N, C-alpha and C positions, 0 to 999 in steps of 0.2 A: 603781298601774296607773305615774301618772309615776314614781314610786318607785322601786318596778323598772326599768322601762325606763333610767332613769340609773345602774343603779349594773351593770344588764346592758353601756350603754359605757362605763362606768369601769371594768369589769373588761375589758373586749374591748379598752381603749385603753393598760387592766399589761399586760395578757400581748404586745399587739405589741410596745411599747417594750421588757416585758422579750425579748423572743425578738431584736430587733434587739440590743439592747445585750451578750446571748452569744452572738451568731453573728458579730458587730465581733470579741470577745473573743477566740473561735477563730481569728477569720481569724491575729488578732497573732499566735495558739500558730504557726500552721506553719511546719515546718525553712526554708524558702523565706523571709518573713516577716522570723522569726530572725538568720538568717544577712547576709538584707541590713539588720537595728537594728546586727547588729553590727561590720560595714561601717562603719558608714557612722559607730558608735563610731569605730570607729579611726579614721578619715580625718580625725572632725575633733580626736580629740587628737592624730594628728599634724602638722595645720596647726596647733592650741596651742603645741606644741615649736616647730617652726620660726619662732613669731613667737618666743616666750621664749628659744629662740638670735637669733635677730637682732636681741634685745634684748641679751642678755649680750655682744655681739657690741660692740657701737655702746658699750653703754658698756663693755667696754674699750677699746676704743679710743681712747677724750675721757676712759680713768681716763689710759691711756700717754702724752698728749701733756700733761696735769697735771705725771705724773710726771719728765716732758722737759722741760719747763718750771722746772722744781724744782730741778733736778740740774741743767740749764743744755746737753744735750745736742744740744742746736736742734732736729735732725730727725730723726722718728718714723722712725720702724725699716722703716714700710713705704716712703718716699724714699730709703733708703740701695741703692746698687746692690749685685749682690750678685757672688760672682768669679763666675770664666767658670768655665765647666763644663770640667772634665777628658777630656780626650781619652787612649783608649790604644786603641793601635795594636794592631790583632788581628793576633794568631797563624797566618803564613799557613802553610797546608799544601803539604807537600815531597816529593815523590816523592824515597827513597833507594834504590836498585837494590840489590837484595840483602836488602831487610831485613822479618822477617816477618810486621812488623805490614802491608806494604803492596804486598806479592808478589799476595795475592787478592784486593783493591780493581781491579775495572778503572770502575767509576765508581757516582757519588756514589750514597749509601743515599735512595731516596725512601720515607718508613712510610708513601704511601699507595696503593701500590704489595701491600700484605702487602690488603685490605680488599678 
């Protein structure tokens, strides 16, 4: 009698355990869950890539400073002043009476009026 009760209870427990395990796996394989897992992995990869880029940049700056000292350049490239920006004079629109291009222009064209 106890032997049958033991095996019945063990079988029921194994069935509950297996059902729970299968249901968890099925929930992990839904499209929404797979999309969330892929997004999380992409975010983690982005963070790792950013950390790698920061480490590379730090190493570049350190090595550039070492080379600058070895070559006697004095100041690193980041501290040097940049040349002044170039200023290009805008071409002014002048109307010439009788010119074929300016005769039909009454006001400036506004592309937003077409929509």
